[in-house]
C-alpha positions in Angstrom: 85.2 -25.6 7.9 88.3 -26.6 6.0 91.1 -25.0 8.1 93.7 -27.5 7.0 93.2 -26.8 3.3 93.2 -23.0 4.0 96.5 -23.4 5.9 98.0 -25.4 2.9 96.8 -22.7 0.5 98.4 -19.9 2.6 101.7 -21.8 2.8 101.6 -22.4 -1.0 100.9 -18.7 -1.7 103.6 -17.5 0.6 106.2 -19.6 -1.1 104.7 -19.0 -4.7 103.9 -22.7 -5.2 101.0 -23.2 -7.6 98.4 -25.3 -6.0 94.8 -25.9 -7.0 92.7 -26.8 -4.0 90.0 -28.4 -6.0 92.5 -30.9 -7.5 94.0 -31.5 -4.0 90.4 -32.3 -2.7 89.9 -34.8 -5.5 93.4 -36.4 -5.4 93.4 -36.9 -1.7 89.7 -37.6 -1.3 89.2 -34.7 1.2 85.6 -34.8 2.5 86.2 -33.7 6.1 88.7 -31.7 8.2 92.3 -32.9 7.5 94.4 -34.6 10.2 97.9 -33.3 10.8 99.3 -36.3 9.2 97.2 -35.8 6.0 98.3 -32.1 5.9 101.9 -33.1 6.1 101.5 -35.7 3.3 99.9 -33.2 1.0 102.6 -30.6 1.7 105.4 -33.0 1.2 103.9 -34.2 -2.1 104.1 -30.5 -3.2 107.8 -30.0 -2.4 107.5 -28.7 1.2 109.4 -29.9 4.2 106.9 -30.3 6.9 106.8 -31.9 10.3 104.2 -32.4 13.1 104.8 -31.7 16.7 102.4 -32.0 19.6 102.6 -29.2 22.1 102.6 -30.4 25.7 101.6 -28.6 28.8 98.4 -27.1 27.6 94.9 -27.8 28.8 93.6 -28.9 25.5 95.6 -30.9 22.9 97.1 -28.6 20.3 99.2 -29.4 17.3 101.7 -27.5 15.4 102.8 -28.0 11.9 106.0 -26.3 10.7 106.4 -25.8 7.0 109.1 -24.6 4.7 109.8 -25.0 1.1 112.2 -27.8 0.4 113.7 -26.4 -2.7 117.1 -24.7 -2.7 117.5 -21.1 -3.9 119.0 -20.9 -7.3 122.2 -19.0 -7.9 120.5 -16.3 -9.9 118.1 -15.5 -7.1 119.2 -12.9 -4.7 119.5 -13.8 -1.0 118.3 -11.7 1.9 120.9 -9.1 2.9 122.9 -9.4 -0.3 
C-alpha cells in the first residue's frame, strides 16, 4: 500500500496544488512505501512547508508529518473572516 503517496495527494488536493502521482513515482523512483524524510522532500519540492516530528510516549513508534502550503495569499484573494 502506498499510504505516503495517498497522503501527499490529499494534501495537494486540499491546497489545490496540481500534482500527478505517476510523475512523482518516476521522478523520485518510488517503488516501496515512502519514509517520512522522502515525503517531506517531495512536499517541499512542490511548494509546501513540511516538517517531521516523532511522537514520544506511545508503545509503538509513530510519526507525524505537518504540512501547509508555503505560498502567501495574494492581495486579491479574500481571507477568512473578511
